[in-house]
N, C-alpha and C positions, 0 to 999 in steps of 0.2 A: 472574351475579348479584352485585350490589355490596352494600355495607353502606349502610343508610339511617340517617338521623338519627332519634333517638328521637321518637315523637309526644308524649311526656310532658314534654319540655322544649324550648323554642324554640331553633332554630338560631342561634348567635351567630357571625357572620362574623368577628368580631375574635379568636376563639379559633384559634390556629394549630395546635394539636395535639389530635387526637381519637384515642381507642382504640376498638377493636371489642370491645364487651362485650354478650353475650347477643343477638348478631345486629344490634345497632344501634350507631351512633357515639356515644360518650360523651366529653364534654370531659375531657382529661387535665390541662391547665393553662390558665390564663387570661392571666396577665401575663408568662409566661416563667419558666424554671426558676430564674434568678438572683434576681429579686425574691421569688418564692414560697419559695425556700430561706431567704431572710433574713427572711421575714414574722414569724417567732416572735421575732425580736430587734428589728425595726423597726416593728412594727404589730400586726396581729391574724392569728392562724394557726388555721385550721380544717382539720384533716387527715382525709381520708376514704380515703386510699390503701389502708389495710388492710382496709377493708370497702367495696368499690366498688359500692354499691347504686345503682340507677337513680334518676333524679330524676323525680318525679311531680308534675304540676300537677292539683290538685283544684279544680274550679270548678262553681258552681251554687248555688241558693238554700239547699240543705241541706249545703253543704261544711263549715261550722263544726260542725254537728250530727254529721256523720260523724266528724270528728276527735274531738269530745267523747265520742261513744259508744264509740270504740275505744281511748281512751287514759286514763291516770290523771291527766292534767294538767287544771288549771282553765284555761278560756279566757275567764273573766270579764273579764280585762284583757289584751287582745291587740290592740293598735293596728295599723292599717295601716302597713306599713314595719317592723314589729317582727319579731324572730325568737325562737324558744324551742326548748329541748330537749323533745322529745315522746317519751313511753314508751307504746307500744301493747301491749295485753295481750289474751289470749284471754278467752272468757266465764268461764273458771275462774280468771282473774287471773294467769296465767303470762305473763311477758314474751315477746312475739313478736319485737319489733324496737324499736329506738330510733333517733332521729336528730334532725335539725333541721326545723322548719317555719317558713316565712316567710309573713307575711300580705301579699299583694299588693294586695288590694282587699276590699270588704265580703264578696264571695263567691268569692274566689280565693286559693289557697294553693299554695306550692311546698314539697315535702318532699324531704329528702335523707337 
């Protein structure tokens, strides 16, 4: 039995290194360790190594409503191609998880 790629994030053939996490292959790096190590000094750096959560793609006519109902964020201005920090809470208002959400289309989002 081998490790399969996660069904929640598309397989990227340009990624050279994947790690096995939760029974699926998760990208470990995208551009290589040298440019990613220098990203904080030369560009933009988004670190998720301490909290290796899975990537989920949420798609459908109620995807935005789902995100809105589960988080404290306003999605009134969330353009296609934009990213935002999202804080998801329980019905009691306790923080359950937080991370990034990217709006890929009118009804498709990727969360990290």
